[in-house]
C-alpha positions, 0 to 999 in steps of 0.5 A: 941733053943732045944737040936738037933737044937744046935747039928744041927749048930754044924754039919753045923759049921764043914761042912765048913771044909774038912780038919781035920787041919782045924776042930782042930783048929776051936776046938781050937778057940771054946776052946779059946773064952770059958770064964775061969773057976772060980779058986774056981770050979778047984777042985778034986771033978770037975775034971772028970776022965778018961781024960788023960788031966785035965778037970774041970767041974762045975755044977749049976742047973738055974730055973730047967736047967743045966749050965756048965762051964768046962776048960781043960789044953788042947787046943782040949779038951777044944774044945770038951768041950765047944762043949758039954756045947754049946751043953747041957747047958741051959738044964733040966735034962730030955732033957740031959738025953734023948739027942742022941749026933749024932753030935760027930760021923757026925762031925767026932770028935771020928774017929779023935781023939786018943783013950785016947782022945776018952776015955776023950771025952766019961768020958765028956759026962758021966759026964754031964750025971751024974750032970744031974741025980744028979740034976733030983733025987734031984727035988723028 
């Protein structure tokens, strides 16, 4: 599945709900469905700066593709990172770097987050792109 196909799937899933309380519940459910991050990855090095809550992000390269795992101590943030993983994980560094994450605005996520959570969302995206850049540089 391409990044855009994954984004379209997320948009379709969220369009089933008109009420933002239901969408928040969907985010929480997505976060709860995510496998917990192994304790060995909960390091300061994996902690994303710029997030109000604590978010750990681990990236591994498998057959030229990045596989992300993450966890947060906040339910909604856990759901947000689960969405980002669903869209970006399993793709090449180039695909990640070239992607336009339009689903964030289409599902109304940015406009329904507090300014601090919105900054955290941007920090998560930035960190995932930084991992992609780092692995791309390593390939050369």
